[in-house]
C-alpha positions in Angstrom: 0.0 0.0 0.0 1.4 3.4 -1.0 2.1 5.8 1.9 -0.8 8.0 2.9 -0.6 11.5 4.2 -1.2 10.0 7.7 1.8 7.6 7.2 4.0 10.5 6.1 2.9 12.7 9.1 4.0 10.0 11.5 7.3 9.5 9.7 8.0 13.2 9.7 7.2 13.5 13.4 9.6 10.5 14.0 12.3 12.4 12.1 11.8 15.2 14.6 12.4 12.8 17.4 8.8 12.2 18.5 8.4 8.8 20.0 5.1 9.1 21.8 1.7 10.6 21.2 -1.0 11.0 24.0 -4.5 10.8 22.7 -7.9 9.2 22.1 -9.2 7.8 18.8 -12.2 8.8 16.8 -13.4 8.7 13.2 -12.0 12.2 12.5 -8.5 10.7 12.8 -9.1 7.2 11.4 -6.4 7.7 8.8 -3.9 8.6 11.5 -5.0 5.7 13.8 -4.6 3.3 10.9 -1.2 4.6 10.2 -0.2 4.2 13.9 -1.2 0.5 13.5 0.8 0.1 10.3 4.0 2.0 11.0 4.8 1.4 14.7 7.2 4.3 14.6 5.5 6.2 17.4 3.9 4.8 20.6 0.3 5.8 21.2 -0.7 6.3 24.8 -4.5 5.9 25.0 -5.7 8.3 27.7 -9.2 8.0 29.1 -10.1 11.5 28.0 -8.7 14.0 25.6 -8.2 16.5 28.4 -6.0 14.0 30.1 -4.0 13.5 26.9 -3.4 17.3 26.6 -2.2 17.4 30.3 0.1 14.5 29.6 1.6 16.2 26.6 2.2 19.4 28.7 3.8 17.3 31.4 5.9 15.5 28.8 7.3 18.8 27.8 7.9 19.8 31.4 9.6 16.5 32.3 11.8 16.2 29.2 12.2 19.6 27.5 10.9 18.0 24.3 7.7 18.9 22.4 4.7 17.0 23.8 2.3 15.5 21.3 -1.4 15.0 21.8 -4.0 13.9 19.3 -7.8 14.0 19.1 -10.6 13.6 16.7 -12.7 16.4 15.2 -15.4 18.4 17.0 -15.9 17.2 20.6 -12.5 15.5 20.9 -10.8 18.6 19.8 -12.8 20.7 22.2 -11.7 18.4 25.1 -8.0 19.2 24.5 -8.4 22.9 25.3 -7.8 22.9 29.0 -4.6 21.0 28.8 -3.4 23.1 25.9 -4.1 26.3 27.9 -2.1 24.8 30.7 0.8 24.5 28.3 0.2 27.9 26.9 0.3 29.7 30.2 3.2 27.7 31.5 5.2 28.2 28.2 5.5 24.6 27.3 6.1 23.3 23.7 3.1 21.1 22.7 1.9 20.1 19.2 -1.8 19.1 18.9 -2.8 16.9 15.9 -6.5 17.2 15.3 -9.0 15.6 13.0 -11.7 17.3 10.9 -14.5 16.4 8.7 -13.9 15.9 5.0 -13.1 19.0 3.0 -16.1 18.8 0.8 -18.4 18.8 3.9 -16.9 21.9 5.5 -19.3 24.9 5.5 -22.3 22.6 5.2 -23.3 22.4 8.9 -22.1 18.8 8.9 -22.1 16.5 11.9 -19.3 17.3 14.3 -18.2 20.2 12.2 -16.6 22.8 14.3 -14.6 25.9 13.2 -11.4 24.5 14.6 -9.0 27.3 13.4 -11.2 29.8 15.3 -11.5 27.4 18.3 -7.7 27.1 18.6 -6.7 30.7 17.5 -6.1 31.8 21.0 -4.4 28.8 22.7 -2.4 28.0 19.6 -2.1 31.6 18.3 1.5 31.2 17.3 0.6 28.5 14.7 -2.7 26.9 13.9 -3.1 25.6 10.3 -5.3 23.2 8.3 -3.8 20.7 5.8 -5.9 21.2 2.7 -3.7 19.2 0.2 -1.0 16.5 0.7 1.8 18.7 -0.4 1.3 20.9 2.7 1.9 18.1 5.2 5.7 18.4 5.2 6.0 22.1 6.0 3.1 22.1 8.4 4.7 19.4 10.6 8.1 21.1 10.3 6.8 24.6 11.2 4.4 23.2 13.9 7.3 21.5 15.6 9.8 24.3 15.1 7.5 27.1 16.3 6.5 25.1 19.4 10.2 24.8 20.3 11.2 28.3 19.4 8.4 30.1 21.1 7.7 27.4 23.8 4.0 27.5 23.1 1.4 25.1 21.8 0.8 24.8 18.1 -2.1 23.0 16.4 -2.4 21.2 13.0 -5.8 20.2 11.6 -6.1 17.3 9.2 -9.4 16.7 7.4 -10.1 12.9 7.4 -10.1 12.6 3.6 -6.7 14.3 3.4 -5.2 11.8 5.9 -6.0 9.0 3.5 -4.7 10.6 0.3 -1.4 9.5 -1.2 1.5 11.3 0.5 3.6 13.9 -1.3 6.9 13.7 0.5 8.7 16.2 -1.8 6.5 19.0 -3.2 7.2 19.9 -6.9 9.8 22.6 -7.4 7.5 25.3 -8.7 6.0 28.6 -7.7 3.7 28.5 -4.7 5.3 25.5 -2.9 7.1 25.3 0.4 10.3 23.2 0.8 11.0 22.9 4.5 13.5 20.8 6.6 13.8 19.0 9.9 15.9 20.4 12.8 16.0 23.0 15.5 18.9 24.6 17.3 18.0 26.8 20.2 19.9 30.1 20.2 21.9 31.2 23.2 20.7 34.7 23.9 22.9 37.0 25.9 22.7 40.7 26.9 25.2 43.2 25.7 28.3 43.9 27.8 27.0 47.4 28.6 23.8 46.0 30.1 25.8 43.5 32.1 28.0 46.2 33.6 24.9 48.3 34.5 23.3 45.3 36.2 26.5 44.5 38.1 26.6 48.1 39.3 23.1 47.8 40.8 23.8 44.4 42.4 27.2 45.4 43.7 25.7 48.5 45.4 23.1 46.4 47.3 23.7 45.4 50.9 20.6 43.2 51.2 20.1 41.3 47.9 17.2 39.0 47.3 16.9 36.6 44.4 13.6 35.3 43.0 14.0 32.3 40.7 11.3 30.9 38.5 10.8 28.1 35.9 13.1 30.0 33.5 16.0 29.3 35.9 15.6 25.5 35.7 18.9 24.3 34.5 20.8 27.2 36.0 21.3 25.8 39.5 25.1 26.0 39.5 25.0 29.6 38.3 22.3 30.6 40.8 24.3 29.1 43.7 27.5 31.0 42.6 25.6 34.3 42.2 23.8 33.9 45.6 27.2 33.1 47.3 29.0 36.1 45.8 26.1 38.5 46.6 25.4 37.0 50.0 21.8 36.7 48.9 18.9 34.5 49.8 17.0 32.7 47.0 13.2 32.5 46.9 11.3 30.4 44.4 8.2 30.9 42.4 6.0 27.9 42.4 7.0 26.7 38.9 10.6 27.1 40.0 10.3 24.8 43.1 12.9 22.4 41.7 15.3 25.2 40.6 17.4 24.7 43.8 17.1 22.1 46.6 15.4 23.2 49.8 18.2 21.8 51.9 20.4 24.8 51.0 20.3 27.0 54.1 19.7 30.3 52.2 16.9 29.0 50.0 13.8 30.7 51.6 11.2 28.6 49.8 8.1 29.7 48.0 6.8 33.3 47.5 3.2 34.5 47.6 0.0 33.3 49.2 1.5 29.9 49.4 4.9 31.2 50.5 7.0 31.1 53.5 7.8 33.6 56.3 11.5 33.8 55.4 10.7 34.7 51.8 8.1 37.3 52.9 10.6 38.9 55.3 13.3 38.9 52.7 11.2 40.6 50.1 10.0 43.3 52.7 13.5 44.1 53.9 15.8 43.7 50.8 17.3 46.7 49.1 18.0 44.9 45.8 15.9 42.4 43.9 17.4 40.0 41.2 14.6 38.2 39.4 15.7 35.3 37.3 13.4 33.5 34.9 10.2 34.3 36.7 7.0 36.1 35.8 5.5 35.7 39.3 2.2 37.6 39.0 1.5 39.0 42.5 3.4 42.2 42.9 2.1 42.7 46.4 4.6 40.1 47.5 7.6 41.8 45.9 9.4 44.8 47.5 7.5 48.0 47.5 8.3 50.4 44.7 11.0 52.7 45.7 12.3 50.5 48.5 14.5 48.3 46.3 16.5 48.5 43.1 15.8 45.8 40.5 17.5 43.6 37.9 15.6 41.1 35.8 16.8 38.3 33.6 14.3 36.9 31.2 14.5 35.3 27.7 11.5 37.3 26.5 11.9 41.1 26.4 8.2 41.6 26.4 8.0 40.1 29.9 10.6 42.5 31.5 9.5 45.0 34.1 5.9 44.0 34.2 5.8 42.9 37.9 8.3 45.4 39.3 9.9 48.5 37.8 13.4 47.1 37.1 16.4 49.4 36.8 18.2 47.0 34.4 16.5 44.5 32.1 18.7 41.7 30.9 17.3 39.7 27.9 18.9 36.3 27.8 19.1 32.7 28.8 19.2 32.4 32.6 22.3 30.2 33.0 24.3 31.9 30.2 23.5 35.4 31.4 24.4 34.6 35.0 27.7 33.1 33.8 28.4 36.3 31.9 27.4 38.5 34.9 29.4 36.7 37.6 32.8 38.0 36.7 31.5 41.6 37.2 30.1 40.9 40.7 32.0 41.8 43.9 32.0 39.2 46.7 30.3 40.4 49.9 32.5 40.8 52.9 29.7 41.5 55.4 27.5 38.3 55.6 25.1 39.5 58.2 22.1 39.7 55.7 22.8 36.1 54.6 23.1 34.9 58.2 19.8 36.5 59.1 18.1 34.8 56.2 19.6 31.4 57.1 18.4 31.7 60.7 14.9 32.5 59.5 15.0 29.5 57.1 16.1 27.2 59.9 13.3 28.4 62.2 10.8 28.1 59.3 11.5 24.4 58.7 11.5 23.7 62.4 8.1 25.4 62.6 6.8 23.5 59.6 7.7 20.2 61.2 6.0 21.3 64.4 2.9 22.4 62.5 2.8 19.2 60.6 2.5 17.2 63.8 -0.3 19.2 65.4 -3.4 17.1 66.0 -6.3 17.3 63.6 -9.5 15.4 62.9 -8.6 12.8 61.8 -5.4 13.7 59.9 -3.4 16.9 59.5 -2.9 17.3 55.8 0.5 19.0 56.2 1.8 15.8 57.9 0.9 13.7 54.9 3.2 15.9 52.8 5.9 16.2 55.5 6.2 12.4 55.8 6.2 12.0 52.0 9.0 14.5 51.7 11.0 12.7 54.4 10.7 9.3 52.6 10.8 10.5 49.0 13.3 8.4 46.9 16.1 10.2 45.2 15.2 11.5 41.7 11.5 11.5 42.4 9.2 13.4 40.1 6.5 15.3 42.1 3.2 16.7 40.8 0.5 18.6 42.6 -3.0 19.6 41.7 -4.5 23.0 42.2 -6.2 23.7 45.5 -4.9 22.9 49.0 -2.7 20.2 47.5 -0.7 23.0 46.0 -0.5 24.8 49.3 1.0 21.9 51.2 3.2 21.0 48.2 4.6 24.5 48.3 5.3 24.6 52.0 5.9 21.0 53.3 7.8 19.3 50.4 11.6 19.7 50.6 12.9 19.2 47.1 16.3 17.7 46.9 18.9 17.9 44.1 17.9 15.7 41.2 14.2 15.8 41.8 11.6 17.3 39.4 8.5 19.1 40.6 5.7 20.9 38.8 2.0 21.7 38.7 -0.4 23.9 36.7 1.3 27.2 37.7 -0.3 30.0 35.8 -3.7 28.5 34.7 -3.9 26.8 38.1 -6.5 24.4 36.7 -7.9 21.4 38.6 -7.0 17.9 37.4 -3.4 17.8 36.1 -1.8 15.9 39.0 -2.7 12.4 37.9 -1.9 13.0 34.2 1.3 14.7 35.1 2.4 11.8 37.3 1.4 9.3 34.6 3.3 11.1 31.9 6.3 11.2 34.2 6.4 7.4 34.2 6.4 7.3 30.4 9.1 9.9 30.2 11.2 8.4 33.0 10.0 4.8 33.6 12.9 4.1 36.0 12.0 6.9 38.4 9.4 7.2 41.1 6.5 9.5 40.4 4.3 11.0 43.2 1.1 13.1 42.7 -0.9 15.0 45.3 -4.5 15.7 44.5 -7.7 16.8 46.3 -10.9 14.7 46.2 -12.7 17.3 44.1 -10.1 17.0 41.2 -9.9 13.3 41.8 -13.6 12.9 41.1 -13.5 15.3 38.2 -10.8 13.5 36.2 -8.4 11.6 38.5 -10.3 8.4 39.0 -10.4 8.1 35.2 -6.7 8.7 35.0 -6.2 5.7 37.4 -7.6 3.5 34.6 -4.9 4.8 32.3 -2.3 3.9 35.0 -3.8 0.4 35.3 -3.6 -0.1 31.6 0.1 0.8 31.2 2.0 0.3 34.5 3.4 -3.1 33.7 5.4 -1.5 30.8 7.5 0.7 33.2 10.9 -0.6 34.5 10.1 0.7 37.9 6.3 0.5 38.5 6.2 2.8 41.5 3.8 5.6 41.1 1.9 7.0 44.1 -1.2 9.1 44.0 -2.0 10.7 47.4 -5.6 11.9 47.7 -6.6 14.5 50.3 -10.0 13.1 51.1 -11.9 15.7 53.1 -15.3 15.8 51.3 -14.8 19.4 50.6 -13.7 21.7 47.7 -11.4 23.0 50.4 -9.5 25.8 48.6 -12.7 27.4 47.5 -14.1 27.1 51.0 -11.1 28.9 52.4 -11.2 31.6 49.7 -14.9 32.2 50.6 -13.9 32.8 54.2 -10.7 34.8 53.6 -11.7 36.9 50.6 -15.5 36.6 50.1 -16.6 37.4 53.7 -18.8 34.2 53.4 -19.1 31.1 55.4 -18.8 27.7 53.8 -21.7 27.0 51.5 -22.3 23.2 51.8 -24.4 22.8 48.7 -21.6 24.1 46.5 -18.6 22.8 48.5 -19.4 19.2 49.6 -17.8 16.4 47.7 -19.6 13.0 47.7 -17.9 10.3 49.7 -15.8 7.9 47.7 -13.4 5.1 48.7 -10.4 5.8 46.4 -8.3 3.0 48.0 -11.0 0.4 47.2 -11.4 1.7 43.7 -7.6 1.4 43.2 -7.8 -2.2 44.4 -10.6 -2.9 41.9 -8.3 -1.8 39.1 -5.5 -4.1 40.2 -3.5 -1.3 41.8 -2.7 -1.1 45.5 -4.9 1.0 47.7 -4.1 2.2 51.2 -6.7 4.0 53.3 -5.2 6.2 56.0 -7.6 7.2 58.8 -5.3 8.0 61.7 -2.0 9.9 62.1 0.0 6.9 63.1 -0.8 5.2 59.8 0.8 8.0 57.6 4.4 6.9 57.9 3.7 3.1 57.3 1.5 4.1 54.3 4.4 5.9 52.6 6.8 3.2 53.5 4.5 0.6 51.9 3.9 2.8 48.8 7.6 3.4 48.1 8.2 -0.4 48.5 5.3 -1.5 46.4 5.5 -3.6 43.2 2.8 -1.6 41.5 1.2 1.9 41.6 -0.4 2.9 44.8 -3.3 5.2 45.8 -3.0 6.6 49.3 -6.5 7.6 50.4 -6.0 9.9 53.3 -8.9 11.2 55.4 -7.7 14.8 56.0 -9.2 17.5 58.2 -10.8 20.3 56.0 -10.6 22.7 59.0 -6.8 23.0 58.9 -6.0 26.4 57.4 -3.0 27.3 55.3 -2.2 30.8 56.5 -0.4 33.1 54.2 3.0 34.5 55.3 1.3 37.5 56.7 -2.5 38.0 57.1 -3.8 41.3 55.7 -6.4 43.4 57.5 -8.9 42.7 54.7 -8.4 38.9 55.0 -8.8 39.1 58.8 -12.1 41.0 58.4 -13.4 38.6 55.8 -12.6 35.6 58.0 -14.2 37.2 61.0 -17.3 38.1 59.0 -17.6 34.5 57.7 -17.4 33.1 61.2 -19.9 35.7 62.6 -22.4 34.6 59.9 -22.5 31.1 61.2 -20.0 29.0 59.3 -21.1 25.4 59.7 -17.6 24.3 60.6 -16.8 27.4 62.8 -15.8 25.3 65.9 -13.2 23.2 64.1 -11.9 26.1 62.0 -11.4 28.4 64.9 -9.7 25.7 67.0 -7.3 24.7 64.1 -6.5 28.4 63.4 -5.8 29.1 67.0 -3.4 26.1 67.1 -1.5 27.2 64.0 -0.9 30.7 65.3 0.2 29.7 68.8 
């Protein structure tokens, strides 16, 4: 049988280094599905839902640095991809979506499952969304879709009508006017600021007596340079949530996370520093950065359009984080007075001692912070950690101590529910010899997570190390929203919107052939993690956590305190437990 366009698409993707596609079949991509069965060039990971497939593609990009591929049929399947693709868009991850469409002759005829896909994807894949109308287009569409995703670190989307997929491939377009002759291959440029800008930045940093560094996802891969810079400047290093794995938390001057989910040492450092160096971060909440006029600023970012949008920087350095820091270091003057660094280190040590103490405070039945604290203590070297949005992200930020060699991520900018299970599953496909751990609330678990467990059950025997642990915060509450109502909405908990139906996640895992461990008391937490990390298959830890345990921000504002008091005064149904747990955490 002569190669079809679908066969050629897979071969071309393979030439680009693609070895795996996450997706779900449908008649809009029958040609591509048939080619997958014929060619065996690329593995197809059948997700339970297209949204899961898109999350897995985003996670693939995060865990490997490669382009993540997802595939869906026309109409409804394509629509389901959007949330995961927006996760990639907002976290700047290279993902290529391959999407089916109805036959060309039917388009514009109000045909079944006909959706205006270019319009649907024009925002999330705005850098490149194209439809293959003739076989000769396939080559340059694949080439440009892959190259643009890599170059701009954004999702791209290619739409293939089902009749085009089955036409005879045109591997080499005719050499004539109106044709495109593209090639495979991408080399990332090394962007560096000019020497004059480096000298200006060094002047600002050398003048500072109290330097604070904020590192984000753009600094991943620049650990050595960050350590050297912090040592020379006598600075502390805070981390945006997507940059949690930039530096290990056992370094004494790493102050941890910034923002609502941040730590007291970071908050103190930002309020008292006289100089801010921001490296690879677009952290959005300016109220947690130094006040304008109180500190001078230098920012390093690969994208000039993202400079000085969170804080008015004195010097903006456009460049790769590691390379720019290497170029900057020879111009920096070592600090002789280390008092600022010593103050930071004392506060960091007190913070972690306090975190351990808070994790062991009693709750009914389980303190959720202790679940994370014990996981962190036992986590194997090289673990890949994911967290869902909600209170799982809060405890992930504060109680997990990332060590060198670990990876950690979540939906940072979109902050959507549901990625933890797909992220953890993708981690096992990308790194089958490493342990993956995902933390998720019961709301997100019921929304998509329990379906994702079926994907895990289907594939786990293929992984060289089968250990994958999903820890569920089972508190029968959409807990993050509940606390947002209290702290920002001046409203008590609204049970009809917040209650999550009871579900036995451990029993469900057992029914799938996985291991399920239900944790109902504090003394069961440590044995549960020991068993999970020693298991011969994926494990679900179903932990009955106390929804009344509050995650206090590093400092409580007057408006937050008033909102909380108002919520309690209006008769919050859980006021007794909430007030008691809040009292325990501030004493």
